[in-house]
N, C-alpha and C positions, 0 to 999 in steps of 0.2 A: 182620662184624667190629664190635666195640663202638666207640663214638665216641672214647673216650679212647685206645684202641689205634690206631685209624686216625689220630688226631691226632698220636700219637707217631711213627708211621711217616712221616707227612707232614713233620714236623720233621726226622727222620732223613734222609729223601731230599733235602730242601732243603739241608741242610748239605753233603751230598755233591755236589749240583748246583752249589753255590757254588764248589766247588774245580775245576770244569772250565770250559773256555772257552765252550761252548754246549751246550744240551740242549733243542732246540726241541720235541721230542715230549713234554716234561714241564712245559710252561709253567703249566698249571693247578695242578700240585703245587707248583711253585716260588712261584706267587703266594700260595696258601693258606699255605704254610710260612713265607714271609716276613711275611705278615700275623700269623701266630702268634708268630714271634720278636719282631716289633716290638711287638705287643700285650703280650707278657710283660714287655718292658723298660719299657713305659710305666706299667704298673699296679703298685700296691701291693695287698697281699692283703686288707686290712681297712679301706681308706679310699678315698674319691674323691680323685683327684689332678688338679691343673691344672699343666701344664708349659709353660714359655715356648717360643717358636719356636726360640731358641738351644739349649735343652735337647733339644727334639724332634729337631733336626738332628744334635746330637751322638749321641743314642741311635740314630738311623738309621744314622749312619756306623759306630758300634760294632757294629750288627747286620748290617753288610755290605750295606746297602741303598743303591743308587745314587740320586743326586739325581733322575734321570729316572724312577725307579720310585716315588719317595716319594708323589707326588700320587695315583697309582693305588691304592697301598696304603691311604692315608688315606681315599680315597673308598670302598673296599670296607668298611673298618672302620666308617665313618660310616653307610653304607647298612645295615650289619648292626646298627646301634644300639649299638655297642660304644664309640664315642668321639664327642665333639662337638668341632668345630673353630671357631675364631674368625677374623675377617677378618685379624687381625694374625699368624696362624700358630700361636697357642697351641692346646693340646689338653687337653681334660678327659676323664678316663676313670674309670669306676666301679671299686670294689675287685674284683679278679679274682684267683682262685687259679690255681696251675699247672694243676690239674685242669680248671678252667673254660677255660683257654687251649686245652688240647688238644681239648675238645669244640667250642669255637668254631672252631678250625682245621678240624676235620672238617666242620662245617656250611658253612663258606666254600667248601671244596673241592666238596662235593656240590651246593651252590647255583650253582656256576660251571662244573661239568664233568659231562658224561655220557659221558666217553671211557673205554671199557672197557680200552683199552691202558694208560692211566695207573692206573686202578683195579687192574689186574692186576699192575702193578709194586709196589703196596703189598702185595698178597696173596702174591706170590712171596717177598718178604722175610719176611713173617709166617710163611708156611708152612715156611720153612727155618730158623726161629729156634730150634726145639726140638731138632732133631738134623739132622745132614747128610743130604741127600737126593740120589739119583741124578738125572742129567740127564734121562733119558727119563721118569721118574716125575713130575718137576716140570713138564716140558713138557706131558705129558698132562693133569695136573691143571689147570694154568693155562689151556691151550687149551680144555678142556671147560667149565670153570667160567665163563670170560669170553667164550666163543664166538669165539675168535681162530683164524684160519687158521694152518696150519703155518708159513707164511712170516712172518706177524705175530708168532707166538710166538718163532720163532728170532731175529727182529729185536729183540724185547723183551729176550730173554736176552743178546744181544750188547751192546746198549746198557747193560743193567744191569751187565754185567761191566766195560765201559769206564768207567762212572761210579763203579763200586764200590758200587752199591746192594746187591749181594750179592757174596760171594767164592766162589771155587771152587778145587779142587785136582784133579789128574788122577792116578788110580791104577787099576790093573786095566784100563787103556786106556779109562777112562770118567771123565767129569767128575762131581764131587760138589760140590753147592752147600751153603753154610752162611753164617752171618753172626755179628756180634759179640755176639749175645745168648745164645750157647750155654750159658754157665755162669751165667746170671742166675737160672735155675730148675733144680732137680734137680742142684745142683752136686756133692753128695757122691757120688752114683752115677756121674756123668760123670767126676769126678776119679779115682775108683777104676778106671774103665775105662782112662783114660789111663795110670795107673801100671802097669796090667797089661801094657801094650805096650812099656814102657821096660826098659832093662837094669837089673840090680840096683843098680849104682852110680848111675844116673840116678834111679831110684826113691827111693834114700836122700836124694839132693840135693833132689828135689822135695818129699818128705815134710818135710824140714827147713824149707824155705821156707814150705810150707803151715802147718806148726806155728807158725812165727813170725808169719805173718799172722793166724792164729786167735787167738794169744795177745796180739799187739801191735797188730794192726789195720793197720799201715802201715809199710812199710820203704822205704828209698831204693833207687833203681835200682842204685846201686853195691853195696849189700849183697846184693841178689838175684843180680847178675852174679858176685860173688865166690863165691857158693855154687854156682850153676848152670852158670856159664860162659856166654859170649855166645851160642853156637850153640843150646844147649838153651833159654835164655831167649827167644831170637827165635822158636823153634818154638812155645813155649807162648803167646807174645804173638800169633802168627799165628792161632791157633785161639781167641783171646780168653779163655784160662784165667785170665789176670790183667788187671786194669785198670791202665793207665799214665796217671797224672794229672800234667800238666806245668804248672808255673807259671814265668813267665819275665819278664825285662825286657830293657833294651838291653844289659846287660853279661853276663848269664848265664842259664842255664836249670837248673831242678831238677825231677826226676821222682820222684814218690812212687808206690809200687805198693800196690794194695789188691785185695781179692777182689771180683769182680762181684756176689757174693751178699751183700755187706755190707748192702745195703738190703732184701734179700728178706724179712727178718723183719717188715717194716713195710708190706707191701703188694706191689704189682707193681713191681719195681725199674725196669723199662723205662718204664712210664707215670709213676711217681711222680717220677722225675728225668730225664725225657726231654730236658729242656733243660740237663742237667748242672749245675744251679745249686747243688744240695746238695753235689755233689762239688767244685765250685769253692769253695764256702763252707768245707768241711772242709780242702781243700788249701791255701787261703789262710791259714786259721788255723794249720795245721801249719807252714807256711812262717814265719809271723810268730812262732810260739812258739819255734821251734828255730833260726832263723837270725837273728832280731832280737836286739838287745842290751837289757839291763834298763833302761838309761838312756833308752831311747826309749819306755818304757811297755809292755814285752813282757809278754804273758800267761805267767805262770810256773806251769806244771804243769796237769794235767787238772782238778784241783779248782777252780782259779781259772777255767779255761776254761768248765767247766760252769756255774759261778756267773755268769759273764759272759753266757752264752747265756740263762740263766734271766732275768737282768735285762733283756736285750733283749726277751725274749718277754713280759715284764710291761709293755712299752711305754716303759721308762725308757731314757734315753740312757746310753752308756758313754763314759768319758773324763774330761777331755781328755788326749791325749798325741800325740807326733809320729808314732808307729808307725801309728796309725789312718789318718793321711793318706797313708801310703806303702804299707802291706801289703795294703790292701783295695780298691785301685782297680778291679779287675775286678768286684768285687761292687757297687761304686758305679755303674759303667757299666751293669750289668744291673739296677740299682735293687733289689737285694736289701737294701741298706742305703742310708742317706742320711747324708752328712757335714755337719757344721756347724763352721765355723771358730771357734776360741777365741782366736785371735791367737798370735803368736810361733811359727808353724808347727805348732801343736797343734790337734787336732780332736776333736769329739764324734762318736759313731756311734749311729744310731738304726735299728732294724730296720723294713723296709717289707714284705718278703714273709714273713709269719709262718708260712705252711705250710712254706717252705724251712727256716726256723729250727727249727721243731718236728721236721722230719725229721732235720736235722743233729744236734740234741740227742739224739734217740732213738737214732741210730747211736752217738754218743759215749757214751751211758749204758748201752746194752743190746746194741749190736752188736759186731762184731769189733774196733772201735777202742777199746773201753771202757777198757782198763787200760794203754794205751800211754803211756809217759812220756818217752822220749828218742829223738831221731834224731841220729846223729853227723854233724857237718858242719863244714867249715872256711870256709864262705862268710860274708861280711858282708852284712847286710840292706840292700837298696835297693828302690826302688819295684817292686811286683809289678803289672805293667801288662798281662799276658796270661795266659790260662788255656786250655789245650787238653785236651779231654776224651779218655777212653780210645779211643773209636772213631776220632776224628780222628788220633790218634797211630798206632794200629794200621794204619789205611789208608795213612797217609803212609809208614810203614816197608815195607808190602807193595808200594807203588808204587816205592819206592826200590830195593828188592831183590826182584825177581820170584821168588816161591816156587812158581809154577805148575809142576806136574810134580815137585815136591820129594817124594821118596819118604818121607822122614822125617815131614813134616807130614801126608802122606797116610795114613801108618800110624796116626797119632794120631786122625785123623778116622774111619778104618775101625773102630777099636775102639768108637767112640761110636755106631755104627750097628747094632751087634750087640745 
């Protein structure tokens, strides 16, 4: 497995592990993944940064890193010559891109772990990411490749299921494993197979939503639900045919639906946005454009949005306005952007992660989001303080509503294996 791919799976697994109470058999993965998440939030892509102890602690908290873990993570990053620390708690970090973060995360894992059990957990997710795979075939492959006894392999699959490192459905009296990467590559062929398994009425509805997403790039959950109905939309979400991007604050939540393949024109979508930063960037911009009011400094239309991104990519600040201080807090916490107060509640915005900005602009200019102009909504804009990526939302919904043994979901997966 290439370093970037392994790093992406380490981040993926760590995010899943953070949602469970304990996962003692995956401690090396969790350490490496948290180092990667923390390093990503510390670094700007084109410049050396020095952050105060207060900012470092705020970033750690936003990265879901406990105070008791922070010293160990900083120690690992310092030993890897990725950061320097001062006696007063400040941290200096060289310019690091998202791609570099994934490679460093892989190095940290391999330098701290020789555990085949944990390495196998990365491979079982990678191996089932292209198409669904039967239980017996996955077990044989993992056991043989990583020299695990049958008992160890069964234990690995059981824990992977419990933590949702991979998903499964039961049909034909057999488990079939898959994960949320199914539609990130080869989406056209896989979508065609899904459509072939649906009724004529369902096919018409899915084709309508697929056309909207191809033409407009992004639609609200409410729009998709109105066309598909709740049951069919949940089935398609369960197999990751659509990406659900959630932006929220203390008062409400808004979900935007995109295609997993939106980023595939620009490289490997799993690796290039493993940290969900470009998706968070685009979702925050969509929220700010269509829910904000013009009096707050709203970006009005895609032409203005693209020009704003180009200006940020030139290294110039954008603003000042009040919307910048409210609509992009998630991006500030992840140090995609940096805000500077202009007084009276207004802020300037400066881009820190140029690779994320370039990917977002490429999608907006050339991808499925290119010509989308309107999202209908009756919400008033308030601070966007949280972003949940597609895999987190999909896993949450599967935990909330157990679909194991669901014949309808199983039928959709069956068609993709043929």
